[in-house]
C-alpha positions in Angstrom: -48.7 118.2 38.7 -48.2 116.6 42.3 -48.7 113.0 41.3 -46.6 112.3 38.1 -43.7 114.0 40.5 -44.5 111.4 43.3 -44.7 108.6 41.0 -41.3 109.2 39.3 -39.7 109.8 42.9 -41.1 106.2 44.1 -39.6 104.7 40.9 -36.2 106.9 40.8 -35.9 105.0 45.0 -37.5 101.5 44.0 -35.0 101.1 41.2 -32.2 102.3 43.8 -33.4 99.5 46.3 -30.7 96.3 45.9 -32.5 93.3 45.2 -33.5 91.2 48.1 -32.2 87.9 47.1 -28.8 88.3 45.0 -28.2 84.9 43.2 -24.3 84.1 42.6 -22.8 82.7 39.8 -22.0 78.2 41.7 -17.9 77.8 41.6 -17.5 75.5 38.7 -16.5 72.3 40.2 -13.6 70.4 38.2 -12.9 67.1 39.6 -9.4 65.5 39.4 -8.4 63.9 36.4 -6.5 60.4 38.1 -3.1 59.8 36.6 -2.5 57.5 34.0 0.5 55.5 33.9 2.4 53.6 31.1 4.5 51.1 32.3 6.0 48.6 29.1 9.5 47.7 28.3 12.2 50.1 27.1 14.8 48.9 24.9 17.0 47.4 27.5 14.2 45.0 27.8 13.9 44.2 24.5 17.4 43.9 23.9 17.5 41.7 26.9 14.7 39.3 25.5 16.7 38.9 22.2 19.6 37.7 24.0 18.2 35.3 26.2 16.0 34.2 22.9 19.8 33.8 21.6 20.9 31.8 24.4 18.3 29.3 24.7 18.2 28.6 20.9 22.0 27.5 20.6 21.9 25.6 24.3 18.7 23.8 22.5 21.2 22.8 19.8 23.6 21.4 21.8 21.5 19.4 23.9 20.2 18.2 20.8 23.4 16.9 19.6 24.6 16.0 22.9 21.4 13.2 22.7 23.0 12.2 19.2 26.2 11.0 21.2 24.9 8.9 23.6 23.0 5.3 23.2 18.9 5.7 23.1 18.7 3.9 26.4 20.9 6.9 28.3 18.9 9.6 25.9 15.6 10.9 28.4 17.5 13.4 30.3 18.7 14.9 27.3 15.4 14.8 25.3 13.4 16.3 28.4 16.6 19.2 28.9 16.1 19.6 25.2 12.6 20.4 25.5 13.4 22.5 28.0 15.6 25.3 26.2 13.0 25.0 23.5 10.0 25.6 24.5 11.9 28.9 26.4 13.3 29.4 22.9 9.9 29.9 21.8 8.8 31.8 24.4 11.2 34.3 25.1 11.1 34.9 20.8 7.0 35.9 21.6 8.1 37.8 24.0 10.7 39.4 22.2 8.7 40.0 19.0 6.2 41.8 20.8 4.2 38.8 20.9 2.6 37.3 24.0 2.8 40.6 26.1 -1.2 41.8 27.5 -2.1 44.6 29.7 -3.2 44.6 32.8 -4.7 47.8 34.1 -4.9 48.5 38.2 -6.8 51.4 39.6 -5.8 53.0 42.5 -8.4 55.0 44.9 -8.3 56.9 47.6 -8.9 55.2 50.5 -11.7 57.7 52.1 -13.5 60.0 49.6 -12.8 56.6 47.3 -11.8 59.0 44.0 -9.9 57.2 41.4 -6.4 59.0 41.5 -4.2 56.8 39.5 -4.3 54.3 36.7 -1.4 51.8 36.0 -1.5 50.3 32.2 1.6 47.6 32.9 2.7 45.0 30.3 2.2 41.5 31.5 4.4 38.7 29.5 1.9 36.0 29.5 3.9 33.9 27.3 6.4 33.6 30.1 3.8 31.9 31.9 3.0 29.1 29.6 6.6 28.4 29.0 6.8 27.9 32.8 3.8 26.1 32.5 6.1 23.1 30.1 9.3 23.9 31.5 9.2 24.0 34.9 7.2 20.0 34.9 10.0 18.7 32.4 13.1 19.9 34.9 11.0 18.6 38.0 11.1 15.1 35.8 14.4 15.3 35.1 15.3 15.7 38.7 12.7 13.5 40.4 13.7 10.6 37.7 17.3 10.9 38.2 16.8 10.3 42.2 14.6 7.4 41.3 11.3 9.1 43.2 7.8 6.9 43.2 5.6 7.9 40.5 3.2 9.0 43.1 5.1 11.5 44.4 6.5 12.7 40.5 2.7 13.1 39.9 2.1 15.0 43.1 5.3 17.6 42.2 4.3 17.8 38.6 0.1 19.0 39.7 1.9 21.2 42.6 3.9 22.9 40.1 1.5 23.7 37.4 -0.8 24.6 39.8 1.6 27.1 41.2 2.5 28.5 37.8 -1.2 29.0 36.9 -1.6 30.8 40.2 1.0 33.2 39.3 -0.8 34.2 35.7 -4.1 34.4 37.8 -2.3 37.0 40.1 -0.6 38.5 37.4 -4.2 39.4 35.9 -6.4 40.0 38.9 -8.7 43.1 39.0 -7.8 44.3 42.2 -4.8 43.6 45.1 -6.6 41.4 47.8 -7.2 39.4 44.7 -3.6 39.2 43.2 -2.2 38.8 46.2 -5.1 35.8 47.6 -3.1 33.9 44.2 -0.4 34.4 45.2 -0.7 33.1 48.7 -1.8 29.7 47.1 0.8 29.8 44.2 3.6 29.4 47.9 1.7 26.7 49.2 1.9 25.0 46.2 5.7 25.8 46.1 5.9 24.2 49.7 4.4 21.1 48.5 7.0 20.8 45.5 10.2 22.0 48.0 8.8 18.5 50.1 8.2 16.4 47.2 12.0 17.0 46.0 13.7 18.3 49.1 12.9 15.2 51.6 11.3 12.7 49.6 13.6 13.2 46.8 16.6 12.8 48.7 15.1 10.0 50.7 14.9 8.1 47.2 18.5 8.7 46.3 19.9 7.9 49.6 20.0 4.2 48.4 22.4 4.9 45.4 26.6 5.4 45.5 27.7 8.9 47.2 28.7 10.9 44.0 25.0 10.5 42.9 23.9 11.5 46.6 26.2 14.6 46.3 25.4 15.7 42.4 22.0 15.0 43.2 21.7 16.9 46.6 23.5 19.8 44.6 21.7 20.2 42.0 18.3 20.3 43.7 19.6 22.4 46.3 20.8 24.8 43.3 17.2 24.5 41.6 15.0 25.3 44.9 17.0 28.2 45.6 16.6 29.7 41.7 12.5 28.9 42.6 12.6 30.6 45.6 13.6 34.0 43.6 10.8 33.8 41.3 8.2 35.0 43.8 10.4 37.3 45.3 10.4 39.2 41.8 7.0 38.3 41.3 6.2 40.1 44.4 8.4 43.3 43.7 7.4 43.6 40.3 3.9 42.8 39.2 2.8 42.7 42.9 3.7 45.8 44.3 5.0 47.2 41.5 8.2 48.4 43.2 9.9 47.2 40.2 9.8 48.1 36.5 9.3 45.8 33.8 13.1 46.1 32.6 14.2 45.2 35.7 11.6 42.8 35.9 12.8 41.4 32.2 16.1 41.1 33.3 15.3 39.3 37.0 13.5 36.1 35.1 16.2 36.8 32.6 19.4 35.9 34.9 17.2 33.1 36.4 16.1 31.9 33.3 19.1 31.1 31.9 20.4 29.3 35.3 17.7 27.8 36.0 17.7 26.0 32.5 20.7 26.4 30.1 23.2 26.0 33.1 21.0 23.6 34.7 20.8 21.7 31.2 24.2 21.3 30.9 25.3 21.2 34.7 23.0 17.9 34.3 24.1 16.2 30.9 27.8 17.1 31.3 27.4 15.2 35.0 25.3 12.5 33.5 27.8 11.5 30.9 30.3 11.0 33.2 28.2 9.0 35.5 27.0 6.7 32.7 27.7 3.4 34.0 25.3 4.8 36.8 23.0 6.9 35.1 19.9 4.7 34.9 18.9 3.2 31.6 15.9 2.9 30.1 14.9 0.0 27.7 11.4 -1.4 26.9 8.9 0.7 24.6 11.3 4.0 25.1 14.6 2.2 23.6 12.9 -0.5 21.1 9.4 0.3 20.3 6.1 -1.6 20.7 6.8 -5.5 20.8 5.8 -7.8 17.8 5.0 -10.9 20.2 1.3 -11.2 20.5 0.4 -8.9 18.5 -1.8 -9.2 14.7 0.1 -9.0 11.8 -2.1 -8.6 8.6 -0.9 -11.7 6.5 -1.5 -14.0 9.7 -4.9 -13.0 10.0 -5.1 -12.9 5.5 -3.5 -16.2 5.5 -6.3 -18.0 8.5 -9.2 -16.3 6.0 -7.6 -18.2 2.8 -7.7 -21.9 5.0 -10.8 -21.4 6.4 
């Protein structure tokens, strides 16, 4: 019959026509996976930490031995200097054994798209900042007392030094680069005040002493300030800009620490012992303890009680 043939032909035509809307599968979008970097010390860095740890320990023993060879009135600088290397020894022992180390994570983003491209996990030796917060005030106290600086200036110098160290620690663990460089700037301002107190007021204070003392203070204070100027430079290229790796940071700080503590200590104490006649002598409580004059004794109190 004609009708079935027409229906069959129409069905074939409809099936042969392409669909009006073709649905193509959506392309699979794979986001870029950020590169993750881990910056930590190698065997070279660990060996450097151990070497400095041993040097600080041996220097401490030498300074304590030198302290016993001088009268207690002349022993203040020996005690301060020995404490400096003792704290440094403990700090380097902590770092060499894997303690006192934290990880600071830095996220690097592409500027326009704000896409994370890198994640950097870098070791930060926070024990180093604990060391500096204790040793650098003692070192400043050595220099200030040797120059005869007044108490107000000594206090200002030490507080500025603590601020400098703490802002460096905050900068090392800052959340972003801008915040870190802000803390770094505050630390540099505090350091400039230290330079003023030690370099200007210290020289003025020592000007009334003999020529040998003035020359020595000028040399050792300049030596110290030059070394201390190199510390923020190392921070800037290491923790700050991450141009230098962790090993380079360890080696750089190790060289400065050895120069600023054991070498400084031997130079100060050996010169101090040679200048024993003109070096300051401390009496009173430091040498003799609390005086018994004007104090109450147990026997006196009991005796008066019996008389009453």
